[in-house]
C-alpha positions as CSV (number, residue, x, y, z in Angstrom):
1,M,-36.7,142.1,-17.1
2,P,-38.8,144.9,-18.9
3,A,-41.8,146.2,-16.9
4,N,-44.1,144.8,-20.3
5,E,-43.0,141.3,-20.2
6,V,-43.6,138.0,-18.2
7,A,-40.7,135.4,-17.9
8,S,-42.1,131.8,-17.9
9,G,-39.0,129.5,-18.3
10,S,-36.4,130.4,-21.1
11,T,-39.9,132.0,-23.0
12,R,-41.1,135.8,-22.1
13,L,-44.2,136.7,-23.1
14,T,-45.5,140.1,-23.6
15,W,-48.7,141.1,-22.0
16,R,-50.1,141.1,-25.2
17,Q,-49.4,137.8,-26.0
18,M,-50.5,136.6,-22.6
19,T,-54.1,138.6,-23.2
20,F,-54.1,136.5,-26.7
21,I,-53.8,133.0,-25.3
22,L,-56.4,133.6,-22.7
23,F,-58.9,135.4,-25.5
24,M,-57.9,131.8,-27.5
25,L,-58.4,130.0,-24.1
26,A,-62.1,131.3,-23.7
27,L,-63.0,130.7,-27.6
28,T,-61.7,126.8,-26.5
29,I,-63.9,126.8,-23.6
30,L,-66.8,128.3,-25.8
31,F,-66.7,126.2,-28.8
32,V,-66.7,123.0,-25.8
33,G,-70.0,124.1,-25.1
34,L,-71.2,124.9,-27.9
35,G,-71.0,121.3,-28.9
36,Y,-72.4,119.8,-25.8
37,W,-74.9,122.2,-26.7
38,Q,-75.2,121.0,-29.9
39,M,-75.3,117.2,-28.3
40,Q,-78.0,118.0,-26.3
41,R,-80.4,119.4,-28.7
42,L,-79.2,116.6,-30.9
43,G,-81.1,114.2,-27.9
44,E,-84.3,116.6,-28.2
45,K,-84.8,116.4,-31.4
46,T,-84.2,112.5,-31.6
47,R,-86.7,112.2,-28.9
48,Q,-88.9,114.6,-30.8
49,L,-88.7,112.4,-34.1
50,E,-89.2,109.3,-32.2
51,A,-92.5,110.8,-30.6
52,I,-94.0,112.1,-33.9
53,A,-93.2,108.6,-35.2
54,E,-95.1,107.2,-32.3
55,R,-98.3,109.6,-32.6
56,S,-98.5,109.0,-36.2
57,E,-98.8,105.3,-36.0
58,R,-101.8,105.2,-33.6
59,S,-105.5,104.4,-34.6
60,P,-107.5,107.3,-35.7
61,I,-109.4,109.2,-33.3
62,D,-112.6,111.0,-33.6
63,L,-112.2,114.9,-33.5
64,P,-113.2,116.5,-30.5
65,P,-116.6,118.2,-30.3
66,V,-117.1,121.6,-31.7
67,A,-117.1,123.2,-28.5
68,E,-113.9,122.0,-27.5
69,W,-112.3,123.7,-30.6
70,S,-111.8,126.8,-28.9
71,V,-109.8,126.0,-26.2
72,S,-108.1,122.8,-27.6
73,D,-104.2,123.0,-27.9
74,P,-103.4,122.4,-31.3
75,L,-100.1,120.6,-30.3
76,A,-102.1,118.1,-28.6
77,F,-103.1,116.7,-31.9
78,D,-99.8,117.5,-33.9
79,Y,-99.6,114.5,-35.9
80,L,-102.2,112.4,-34.5
81,P,-103.9,110.3,-37.3
82,V,-108.1,111.8,-36.9
83,T,-111.3,110.9,-38.9
84,A,-113.5,113.6,-39.4
85,T,-117.1,113.3,-41.0
86,G,-118.8,116.5,-43.4
87,T,-119.0,118.4,-46.5
88,F,-116.3,119.8,-48.2
89,R,-117.4,123.2,-49.5
90,N,-115.6,122.9,-52.3
91,D,-116.3,126.5,-53.8
92,E,-114.4,127.5,-51.4
93,T,-110.7,125.8,-52.1
94,V,-107.4,127.5,-51.4
95,L,-104.4,126.2,-53.4
96,V,-100.7,126.6,-51.4
97,F,-98.0,126.2,-53.1
98,T,-94.8,124.2,-51.9
99,S,-92.1,122.0,-53.8
100,L,-92.7,118.2,-53.0
101,E,-89.6,116.6,-52.7
102,D,-89.1,112.5,-51.9
103,P,-92.6,112.0,-52.4
104,R,-94.5,109.1,-51.4
105,G,-96.7,109.2,-54.7
106,T,-96.5,110.0,-58.0
107,Y,-95.9,113.1,-58.5
108,S,-93.4,116.0,-57.2
109,G,-91.4,119.1,-57.4
110,P,-93.4,122.5,-58.1
111,G,-96.8,122.7,-57.1
112,Y,-99.8,123.2,-54.8
113,W,-101.7,121.7,-51.6
114,V,-105.5,121.4,-52.0
115,I,-106.9,123.0,-49.4
116,A,-110.8,122.7,-48.6
117,P,-112.8,123.6,-45.6
118,L,-114.9,120.5,-44.5
119,Q,-118.2,121.3,-43.1
120,T,-118.8,119.1,-39.8
121,A,-122.1,118.8,-37.8
122,N,-122.6,121.7,-35.4
123,N,-121.3,124.9,-37.5
124,G,-117.5,123.6,-37.3
125,L,-114.7,123.4,-39.9
126,V,-112.0,121.9,-40.3
127,F,-109.1,122.8,-42.9
128,V,-108.4,119.5,-45.1
129,N,-105.2,118.8,-47.2
130,R,-106.6,117.3,-50.1
131,G,-103.1,116.4,-51.6
132,F,-100.7,117.6,-53.8
133,V,-101.3,118.7,-57.5
134,P,-98.7,119.7,-59.9
135,Q,-98.0,122.9,-61.1
136,D,-98.9,122.4,-64.6
137,Q,-102.9,120.5,-63.5
138,K,-103.7,123.1,-61.3
139,D,-106.5,124.8,-63.1
140,Q,-109.0,122.5,-62.6
141,F,-108.3,122.3,-58.7
142,K,-108.8,125.8,-58.5
143,A,-113.1,125.4,-57.3
144,G,-111.9,121.7,-55.5
145,G,-111.9,119.9,-59.1
146,A,-113.6,116.8,-58.9
147,G,-114.3,116.8,-54.9
148,P,-117.2,114.8,-53.6
149,Q,-120.2,116.5,-53.2
150,V,-122.0,114.2,-50.8
151,E,-120.9,113.8,-46.9
152,V,-117.9,112.0,-46.7
153,T,-115.9,110.5,-43.9
154,I,-112.1,111.2,-43.9
155,T,-109.0,110.0,-42.2
156,G,-105.6,112.0,-41.7
157,L,-102.9,113.4,-39.8
158,A,-103.8,116.4,-37.7
159,R,-101.5,119.1,-38.2
160,V,-100.3,122.6,-36.5
161,S,-100.4,125.8,-38.6
162,E,-97.2,126.3,-40.7
163,K,-95.1,129.5,-39.0
164,T,-95.3,132.7,-41.5
165,G,-92.3,135.0,-41.3
166,M,-91.7,138.5,-43.1
167,F,-90.1,137.0,-45.9
168,T,-93.8,135.1,-46.7
169,P,-95.4,136.3,-50.1
170,A,-99.0,137.8,-49.2
171,S,-101.9,136.0,-49.5
172,D,-103.5,136.0,-52.9
173,L,-107.2,136.4,-52.3
174,V,-108.0,137.3,-56.0
175,N,-106.6,133.7,-57.2
176,R,-107.2,132.1,-53.9
177,I,-103.5,131.3,-53.7
178,D,-101.7,131.0,-50.6
179,W,-98.1,130.1,-49.8
180,A,-98.2,128.8,-45.9
181,R,-100.5,125.9,-44.5
182,N,-101.3,128.4,-42.1
183,I,-105.1,128.7,-40.0
184,D,-105.3,132.3,-39.8
185,R,-104.1,133.3,-43.1
186,L,-106.7,130.0,-44.4
187,E,-109.3,131.5,-42.7
188,Q,-109.0,134.6,-44.9
189,Y,-110.5,132.9,-48.0
190,V,-114.0,131.0,-46.2
191,D,-117.1,132.7,-45.0
192,T,-116.2,131.7,-41.1
193,A,-119.4,133.6,-39.9
194,G,-121.6,131.5,-37.1
195,R,-119.3,128.6,-37.5
196,T,-115.9,127.3,-35.3
197,V,-112.4,127.0,-36.9
198,A,-110.8,123.9,-35.9
199,P,-106.7,124.7,-34.5
200,F,-105.5,122.8,-36.8
201,Y,-105.9,121.3,-40.3
202,I,-105.9,117.8,-41.7
203,D,-103.3,116.1,-43.9
204,E,-105.5,113.5,-46.1
205,A,-104.4,109.7,-46.2
206,A,-103.0,108.9,-49.0
207,S,-105.4,108.6,-52.4
208,A,-105.3,105.8,-54.8
209,P,-102.0,105.2,-56.8
210,G,-101.7,108.4,-59.5
211,A,-104.7,110.2,-58.6
212,L,-104.8,113.6,-57.9
213,P,-104.7,115.3,-55.6
214,Q,-102.0,112.8,-54.3
215,G,-102.5,112.4,-50.3
216,G,-100.6,111.0,-47.8
217,E,-97.5,113.1,-48.1
218,T,-97.2,114.5,-44.8
219,K,-93.4,114.7,-43.9
220,L,-92.6,112.9,-40.7
221,T,-88.5,114.1,-40.5
222,L,-87.5,117.5,-39.3
223,P,-84.4,119.3,-39.9
224,N,-81.7,117.6,-38.2
225,R,-77.9,118.5,-38.3
226,H,-77.1,118.8,-34.9
227,F,-74.5,116.1,-34.8
228,E,-72.9,118.0,-37.5
229,Y,-72.7,121.0,-35.6
230,A,-71.4,119.8,-32.9
231,L,-68.4,118.4,-34.5
232,T,-67.6,121.8,-36.3
233,W,-67.5,123.0,-32.8
234,F,-65.4,120.6,-31.2
235,S,-63.3,120.5,-34.0
236,L,-62.7,124.3,-33.5
237,A,-62.3,123.5,-29.6
238,I,-59.6,121.1,-30.8
239,I,-57.9,123.5,-33.6
240,T,-57.6,126.3,-31.3
241,P,-55.3,125.6,-28.8
242,I,-53.2,123.7,-31.2
243,L,-53.3,126.9,-33.4
244,V,-51.7,128.7,-30.2
245,V,-49.1,126.2,-29.6
246,T,-47.9,126.8,-33.2
247,W,-48.1,130.4,-32.6
248,L,-45.9,130.0,-29.1
249,L,-43.3,127.5,-30.5
250,R,-43.0,130.1,-34.2
251,A,-42.7,133.1,-31.1
252,R,-40.3,131.2,-29.6
253,K,-38.1,130.6,-32.4
254,Q,-37.8,134.0,-33.5
255,T,-36.8,134.9,-30.5
256,S,-33.7,132.5,-30.2
257,L,-32.8,133.8,-34.0
258,A,-33.1,137.6,-33.3
259,P,-29.5,139.3,-32.7
260,G,-29.4,138.9,-28.9
261,G,-31.9,136.6,-28.4
262,S,-31.7,133.5,-25.9
263,S,-30.7,129.8,-27.5
264,E,-31.9,128.6,-25.0
C-alpha cells in the first residue's frame, strides 16, 4: 500500500482526502454550535420583547427627583410610562430625521421627530419627543410650532439614547437638524448652564387623530431574525455531511472505473 494512502475496506483515502473530511466534520460541528447559539439568542430576544411589552403597560410614574438624575441608570427607565411637569422651551426645538414605517397614526414616510426640551422644577431639563411630522411640514415646527407656552404635564415612554456610529451624519447645528435621538447630541442645541439633563428622553403619548406632531409612535419591537439564522446554520450542518458522502461515493466510483482500479 502506498505510504500516502489509508485503506478503509475496499476504499482507499489519501491523507489529503482524510484532511478534507475532518475539515468538513469540523464545519458541521461549528454549524450546529452556531445554530444552538442562535436559538439561545432567540430565547433572550423573546424574553426581552416580553419585558418591553410588560413595562410599557405599567401605570405611569413621576420622574425621579432631579438630584437623582446624575446617578440614575437610564436602562432602569427604558420603556416605562412616566409623567413630567414643566414648560417647553420651544425656541430650542430640534428636528431629528426619520422614516416612519407602520405608523399608529395618520402620517408616515420621511419626516422628523420634533424634540423639545422641557424645563422642570429644580432646574431639570428632559428632552421630549413630541412626535412625528412629515418632511414637507417640518418648517412650521422648527421653533416648536404651536407648542404649548404654559406649564404642562405630559405622559409618555422613557427611552434611552439611540446609539450613533461612524456612519451617523454630523449634527447640523445651524439648521437644528440631527439624525439620532441621542442625549449627548441633543445637548449641543440647548443652553444647559445650571441645569441637570435627564439621562433619558420621553416619547410623548399619542395625540388626537390627525394632529401634528403625531405622538405615540414608540416602536415596541426589536429586530428578531434569530430563528431564520438558526435554520440557516442547522441546514448547513445537514448539507455538509451529505456533500461529503456524495463526494466520497463519486470518488469511489471513479476509482473503480479507472484502469487497474478495484471493482469491489
